matplotlib code that plots the C-alpha trace (Angstrom):
import matplotlib.pyplot as plt

x = [-49.8, -46.4, -44.2, -44.4, -41.2, -37.8, -35.2, -33.6, -36.4, -37.5, -41.5, -43.5, -46.1, -49.4, -49.5, -53.7, -53.5, -51.7, -50.3, -50.6, -47.0, -47.5, -45.8, -48.0, -49.6, -50.0, -50.0, -48.0, -50.4, -52.7, -49.8, -49.8, -45.9, -45.8, -43.6, -41.7, -42.2, -45.2, -48.8, -51.4, -52.3, -48.0, -46.8, -43.6, -40.9, -40.1, -37.1, -37.7, -36.1, -37.6, -40.4, -42.9, -45.7, -48.2, -46.6, -43.4, -41.3, -39.8, -38.2, -38.4, -36.2, -37.5, -41.5, -43.6, -46.1, -46.2, -49.4, -50.3, -50.2, -47.2, -44.6, -41.1, -41.2, -40.3, -38.2, -34.1, -34.4, -37.3, -36.4, -34.0, -35.3, -38.2, -40.3, -42.7, -44.1, -45.9, -44.3, -44.2, -47.6, -49.6, -51.6, -54.9, -54.4, -52.3, -56.2, -58.0, -55.4, -55.7, -59.2, -59.3, -57.0, -59.4, -62.1, -60.6, -59.2, -62.5, -64.5, -61.9, -60.9, -64.2, -66.4, -68.6, -70.5, -70.5, -74.2, -73.0, -71.7, -71.3, -67.6, -66.7, -64.1, -61.0, -61.4, -57.9, -55.9, -54.9, -51.2, -49.9, -46.6, -44.7, -46.9, -45.4, -45.3, -42.7, -39.8, -37.4, -34.6, -31.6, -28.3, -24.7, -20.9, -19.5, -16.2, -18.1, -19.6, -23.2, -26.0, -29.0, -31.0, -34.0, -33.6, -34.2, -36.9, -37.2, -34.0, -31.8, -29.2, -28.6, -29.5, -28.8, -31.5, -30.4, -34.3, -37.3, -39.8, -42.5, -42.0, -42.5, -39.7, -38.9, -38.5, -35.4, -34.1, -33.9, -32.2, -29.1, -28.7, -28.7, -26.1, -23.7, -24.3, -23.9, -20.4, -18.9, -19.0, -17.8, -20.6, -20.8, -23.3, -23.6, -22.2, -23.7, -20.9, -18.5, -20.2, -19.1, -20.8, -23.6, -26.1, -29.0, -31.8, -32.9, -37.0, -38.0, -41.6, -43.4, -46.4, -49.0, -51.0, -47.4, -44.8, -42.9, -40.7, -39.5, -36.3, -35.4, -31.8, -32.0, -28.8, -27.0, -25.5, -26.0, -23.0, -22.9, -21.8, -25.5, -26.5, -24.7, -25.9, -29.5, -28.8, -27.6, -30.6, -32.3, -31.3, -32.6, -35.5, -38.8, -37.2, -38.7, -37.6, -34.5, -34.8, -32.7, -34.1, -31.8, -31.7, -29.0, -30.2, -29.0, -31.8, -34.5, -36.9, -37.8, -36.8, -37.6, -35.9, -38.4, -38.1, -37.0, -35.4, -35.8, -32.7, -33.0, -36.9, -40.5, -41.4, -44.0, -44.9, -48.3, -50.9, -54.5, -57.0, -60.6, -60.3, -58.9, -55.0, -53.0, -49.6, -47.6, -44.6, -41.5, -42.9, -46.9, -48.2, -50.2, -51.5, -48.6, -50.6, -52.3, -54.3, -55.9, -56.1, -59.0, -60.7, -60.8, -62.2, -64.7, -66.1, -66.2, -68.0, -70.8, -71.3, -71.7, -74.6, -75.0, -75.2, -74.0, -70.8, -67.8, -64.9, -61.8, -59.6, -55.5, -56.2, -52.7, -52.8, -56.6, -56.7, -60.6, -61.6, -60.8, -62.2, -65.3, -65.7, -68.1, -71.1, -71.3, -71.2, -68.6, -65.7, -63.0, -59.8, -57.7, -53.9, -51.6, -48.5, -48.1, -46.2, -49.8, -51.5, -49.6, -49.6, -53.6, -54.3, -52.0, -54.3, -57.4, -56.3, -55.3, -58.7, -60.4, -62.1, -62.7, -64.7, -62.3, -60.7, -57.5, -56.2, -53.1, -55.0, -54.5, -58.2, -59.1, -58.4, -60.3, -63.7, -63.5, -63.8, -65.7, -68.1, -68.5, -72.3, -71.8, -70.5, -73.2, -70.2, -66.5, -64.0, -60.7, -57.5, -55.5, -51.8, -51.2, -51.6, -55.8, -57.2, -56.5, -58.2, -59.4, -60.6, -62.5, -63.9, -65.4, -66.8, -68.5, -69.7, -71.1, -71.3, -72.2, -74.6, -71.7, -68.7, -65.6, -63.1, -60.0, -57.6, -54.2, -54.1, -56.7, -55.9, -55.9, -58.9, -60.6, -59.3, -61.4, -64.3, -65.1, -65.3, -66.6, -69.8, -71.6, -73.0, -72.5, -73.8, -71.1, -72.6, -69.4, -65.7, -64.3, -60.8, -58.9, -55.3, -52.8, -49.9, -50.0, -47.7, -47.4, -49.2, -50.6, -54.2, -56.3, -59.8, -63.3, -65.6, -68.4, -70.4, -73.4, -74.8, -77.1, -80.9, -80.8, -77.6, -77.6, -77.8]
y = [-127.0, -128.4, -128.7, -132.0, -130.2, -129.4, -126.9, -128.6, -131.0, -132.1, -133.0, -132.8, -129.7, -129.2, -125.3, -124.9, -121.0, -118.0, -115.8, -112.0, -111.5, -114.2, -117.3, -120.8, -121.7, -125.8, -127.6, -130.5, -132.6, -130.1, -127.7, -124.4, -124.0, -121.4, -121.9, -119.2, -119.3, -121.4, -121.3, -123.4, -126.4, -127.3, -130.4, -129.1, -130.9, -128.4, -127.9, -126.0, -123.0, -121.4, -122.6, -119.3, -120.1, -121.8, -121.9, -123.1, -121.2, -123.3, -123.1, -125.3, -128.1, -129.4, -129.6, -132.8, -131.1, -127.6, -125.1, -125.1, -121.4, -120.9, -118.6, -117.7, -114.0, -111.3, -109.1, -111.0, -109.8, -111.5, -114.2, -111.8, -108.0, -107.8, -105.7, -108.4, -111.3, -112.9, -112.6, -116.7, -116.4, -116.0, -112.7, -113.8, -116.1, -113.8, -111.6, -115.4, -115.9, -112.3, -112.5, -115.6, -114.3, -111.4, -113.2, -115.5, -112.9, -111.1, -113.8, -115.4, -111.9, -110.4, -113.3, -112.9, -115.1, -114.9, -113.9, -111.0, -108.8, -108.8, -109.3, -107.9, -109.3, -107.8, -106.0, -106.2, -102.9, -100.8, -101.6, -104.4, -103.5, -100.1, -98.5, -97.0, -93.3, -93.1, -95.0, -94.5, -96.4, -97.0, -96.3, -98.3, -97.2, -100.5, -100.0, -98.5, -96.4, -95.6, -98.1, -97.9, -100.8, -102.4, -104.3, -108.6, -110.0, -110.2, -108.2, -105.4, -107.0, -104.5, -105.7, -103.7, -102.5, -100.6, -101.2, -102.0, -103.6, -102.5, -98.9, -95.9, -96.5, -92.7, -93.4, -96.1, -93.7, -90.7, -92.1, -93.7, -89.8, -88.7, -91.2, -89.9, -86.6, -87.6, -89.6, -86.6, -84.9, -88.1, -88.5, -91.3, -93.6, -93.5, -96.5, -97.4, -99.8, -97.1, -94.2, -92.8, -91.2, -88.6, -90.3, -92.8, -93.1, -91.4, -91.0, -90.1, -89.3, -89.1, -87.1, -89.4, -86.2, -84.0, -86.8, -84.0, -85.6, -84.8, -85.5, -85.9, -86.7, -87.9, -87.3, -87.6, -84.0, -80.7, -79.5, -76.8, -78.4, -79.8, -76.8, -77.4, -81.0, -79.5, -77.9, -80.5, -83.1, -80.3, -80.0, -83.9, -84.4, -83.5, -82.5, -79.7, -79.8, -81.2, -81.4, -82.7, -84.0, -84.4, -87.8, -88.2, -91.0, -94.2, -96.3, -94.0, -96.3, -93.5, -92.7, -89.1, -86.7, -84.3, -81.6, -80.5, -78.1, -77.1, -76.8, -76.2, -76.0, -75.8, -78.0, -79.6, -81.4, -81.5, -84.7, -84.8, -87.1, -86.3, -82.6, -82.4, -81.1, -82.1, -80.1, -82.8, -81.2, -84.2, -85.3, -85.5, -88.4, -89.4, -93.2, -94.1, -96.0, -92.6, -94.4, -97.1, -94.9, -92.6, -95.7, -96.5, -92.8, -93.5, -96.3, -94.8, -91.7, -94.4, -95.2, -91.6, -89.8, -85.8, -84.7, -81.5, -82.8, -85.1, -86.4, -87.2, -89.3, -89.6, -87.1, -87.5, -84.9, -84.2, -87.2, -88.1, -85.1, -83.1, -85.6, -85.6, -81.7, -80.6, -83.1, -81.1, -78.0, -78.9, -81.0, -81.4, -83.0, -84.6, -85.7, -85.8, -85.1, -81.4, -82.1, -83.4, -81.1, -78.6, -80.6, -80.7, -76.9, -75.9, -78.1, -76.6, -73.6, -74.5, -76.2, -72.8, -75.1, -72.7, -75.1, -77.3, -77.4, -79.1, -79.6, -81.2, -83.4, -87.0, -89.0, -90.5, -86.8, -85.4, -87.5, -86.9, -83.5, -83.6, -86.5, -88.8, -88.5, -84.6, -85.6, -87.4, -89.0, -90.5, -91.3, -92.8, -94.7, -95.5, -96.9, -100.5, -101.1, -100.2, -97.8, -97.2, -97.9, -94.1, -93.6, -96.5, -95.3, -92.6, -94.0, -96.7, -93.6, -91.4, -93.0, -91.6, -92.6, -93.6, -94.7, -95.8, -97.6, -97.4, -100.5, -101.7, -105.0, -107.1, -108.7, -105.2, -104.0, -107.6, -107.0, -103.2, -104.7, -106.9, -104.1, -101.4, -103.8, -103.4, -100.0, -100.4, -103.5, -104.2, -103.7, -104.2, -104.8, -104.1, -105.3, -102.6, -104.0, -101.2, -103.3, -105.3, -108.7, -108.2, -109.4, -106.3, -106.4, -102.7, -102.7, -100.6, -101.5, -99.8, -99.6, -97.9, -97.3, -100.1, -98.9, -101.0, -101.9, -105.9, -107.4]
z = [-59.2, -59.4, -62.4, -64.6, -66.4, -65.5, -67.6, -70.4, -70.8, -74.5, -75.0, -77.9, -78.0, -79.7, -80.1, -79.9, -79.9, -79.8, -76.5, -76.4, -77.2, -80.5, -78.8, -79.7, -76.8, -75.8, -72.8, -71.7, -69.1, -68.5, -67.6, -69.8, -72.6, -74.5, -77.7, -79.6, -83.4, -83.4, -84.9, -84.5, -85.1, -85.4, -83.1, -82.2, -80.0, -77.3, -75.2, -72.0, -71.4, -68.2, -66.0, -64.0, -62.0, -63.7, -67.7, -69.5, -72.4, -74.4, -77.7, -80.6, -81.4, -84.3, -86.2, -86.7, -88.2, -89.4, -90.1, -94.1, -93.6, -92.5, -94.8, -94.8, -93.4, -96.2, -93.6, -93.3, -90.0, -88.6, -85.5, -84.3, -84.0, -81.8, -84.1, -85.1, -84.1, -86.9, -90.3, -90.5, -90.8, -93.7, -93.5, -93.7, -90.9, -88.9, -88.7, -88.0, -85.1, -83.5, -84.0, -81.8, -79.4, -78.7, -78.4, -75.6, -73.9, -73.4, -72.2, -70.0, -68.7, -68.5, -68.2, -71.4, -73.2, -77.2, -76.8, -74.3, -77.1, -80.8, -81.9, -85.6, -88.1, -89.1, -91.9, -94.0, -93.7, -96.6, -96.7, -94.3, -94.9, -95.0, -92.8, -89.6, -89.9, -86.8, -86.0, -82.5, -83.2, -81.3, -82.4, -82.1, -82.9, -85.7, -87.4, -90.2, -88.4, -86.3, -87.1, -86.6, -84.9, -82.7, -80.0, -79.7, -79.0, -75.1, -74.3, -74.8, -77.5, -80.0, -84.0, -86.3, -88.7, -91.8, -93.8, -91.5, -94.0, -91.9, -91.5, -94.0, -96.8, -96.5, -92.9, -93.8, -96.4, -94.2, -91.4, -93.5, -94.9, -91.5, -90.1, -92.9, -91.8, -88.4, -89.2, -90.8, -87.4, -85.8, -83.3, -81.4, -80.2, -76.5, -74.9, -71.5, -70.7, -70.8, -70.0, -73.3, -76.5, -77.2, -79.7, -78.3, -80.0, -83.7, -84.0, -87.5, -88.1, -91.9, -92.3, -94.7, -95.9, -97.7, -96.5, -94.4, -92.0, -88.5, -87.4, -83.5, -82.1, -78.6, -76.9, -73.6, -73.8, -75.8, -77.8, -80.5, -82.9, -83.6, -84.5, -87.6, -88.3, -87.5, -91.0, -93.3, -91.8, -92.9, -96.8, -96.8, -99.1, -97.3, -93.8, -92.4, -88.6, -86.8, -82.8, -80.0, -77.2, -74.3, -72.2, -70.2, -67.7, -68.9, -66.7, -68.1, -70.0, -71.8, -75.2, -75.1, -72.3, -70.6, -73.1, -76.6, -78.8, -82.4, -83.7, -87.3, -89.2, -88.0, -84.5, -86.0, -89.5, -91.1, -90.7, -91.7, -91.0, -92.8, -93.0, -89.3, -89.2, -86.8, -86.4, -84.6, -82.3, -81.9, -78.4, -79.6, -79.6, -82.4, -84.1, -86.2, -89.2, -90.2, -93.4, -90.5, -87.7, -90.4, -90.9, -87.2, -86.4, -89.2, -87.2, -83.7, -85.6, -86.5, -82.8, -81.8, -81.2, -81.6, -78.6, -76.2, -74.7, -75.4, -73.3, -74.6, -71.8, -73.0, -75.8, -76.5, -79.9, -79.5, -82.5, -81.5, -79.9, -82.9, -85.5, -83.8, -82.4, -84.7, -83.4, -80.0, -78.6, -75.8, -76.4, -73.3, -73.8, -71.5, -70.9, -68.5, -70.7, -71.5, -74.9, -76.2, -75.0, -76.0, -79.6, -79.0, -78.5, -81.3, -83.5, -82.1, -83.2, -86.8, -87.6, -86.0, -83.3, -80.1, -78.7, -78.1, -74.5, -73.7, -70.2, -68.4, -66.3, -64.8, -66.1, -63.3, -61.0, -63.5, -63.4, -59.5, -60.4, -63.1, -63.4, -66.9, -66.2, -67.4, -71.2, -73.1, -74.9, -73.1, -75.5, -74.9, -76.0, -73.0, -72.7, -72.7, -68.9, -69.6, -67.1, -63.8, -60.6, -59.8, -63.7, -63.6, -60.3, -61.6, -64.6, -62.8, -59.9, -62.9, -66.5, -69.5, -71.4, -74.4, -73.4, -76.4, -75.0, -78.1, -76.5, -77.6, -75.2, -75.0, -72.1, -70.3, -71.9, -70.5, -67.1, -67.1, -69.3, -66.6, -63.9, -66.4, -66.9, -63.6, -64.9, -68.3, -71.6, -73.8, -77.3, -79.4, -80.2, -83.7, -84.3, -86.2, -87.7, -86.7, -86.4, -89.5, -88.5, -85.3, -82.5, -81.1, -81.4, -81.6, -81.0, -80.1, -78.1, -77.3, -74.1, -73.1, -69.7, -68.3, -67.5, -64.3, -62.3, -62.2, -58.6]

ax = plt.figure().add_subplot(projection="3d")
ax.plot(x, y, z, "-o")
ax.set_aspect("equal")
plt.show()
């Protein structure tokens, strides 16, 4: 359909819902219009700033009607920093909006009706602020020295942020103390326009069980004086380990380089969920909101039958595999990242779980070699991109009796469920607010193998 809009045109739009990135969604003459910083049922005069195939993008010019639950954001960087998307909405309404987003996405892209599955409601998390236990913050040179920040919404513009209110406060304090040390040693941030400078990111993680802090400096090149820097950082309160990772490729979108080196202190910090200990190295994947992760894992546990064997695809540091290891005689965790598998193996040893085996393997390739039906239960927590075709094909070719899909992206979840429902019944979906104040929707889907393949 040919667009009814032009760049720069101003039109009145009534917001009907929110999109996957937290933007308001409305219509102009049946054409979809995405509007930043708008929430339903607001009426907004919108200036069209971009036209794409099938939709337009607009920015608010003025609001003719505000939502009753609109609130003043508690962070002064809101609107420029791209870290949060929904602080302008009352928190209870954030949950309602994300619940509706999940429902609409599942029913549209998985072609499911409300009676086909059970959708649970959100339970408010323990802490809707200061919940992030890991921060990966880029740095920039200023006239006053180094500055941490985050990137602007929808771009790569640097936004200076000294203290982020959704990060654990000890992370903010540690980062500022690290900057003071780096300034004394005249360490400069990497400037890609001039290809000069050393420091790219400061990565800081704090354990929720003992408040141990791990600091990793991501640099373009290594210099011996960084050993002195690391020893000073190690003297900061609660810091138990300092590492460095070299990422010299300016075009590399990843934060870390391929490897890391511990310069001072310990390689790992101690994290605990329930009775399970996780020893996390600097690159190991682990949930950013441990208290809510425990609540989610406990819920997953309520869905699992006791059986002989469990397969954990995309296991990361062995999160779910180890949490449920005492229920199964055989537990296997698969991940394509060697650092994560190294961490998972160390975690298994630390917990005395010799029955848990971890392998560096692509999930789809592993299912080709070892059919999913050879396990009683398969659990998986894939990246935002969802499952690749090979993994889905492997699950369809040999479906396990019980399949648990932990997702952080409703769109890819829905598309995957649309294919998986050929061999699985979708029993229920339960959302968890792992990332309050953002548009991200984490959920647990419970699937069971069909007794008969639908015609």
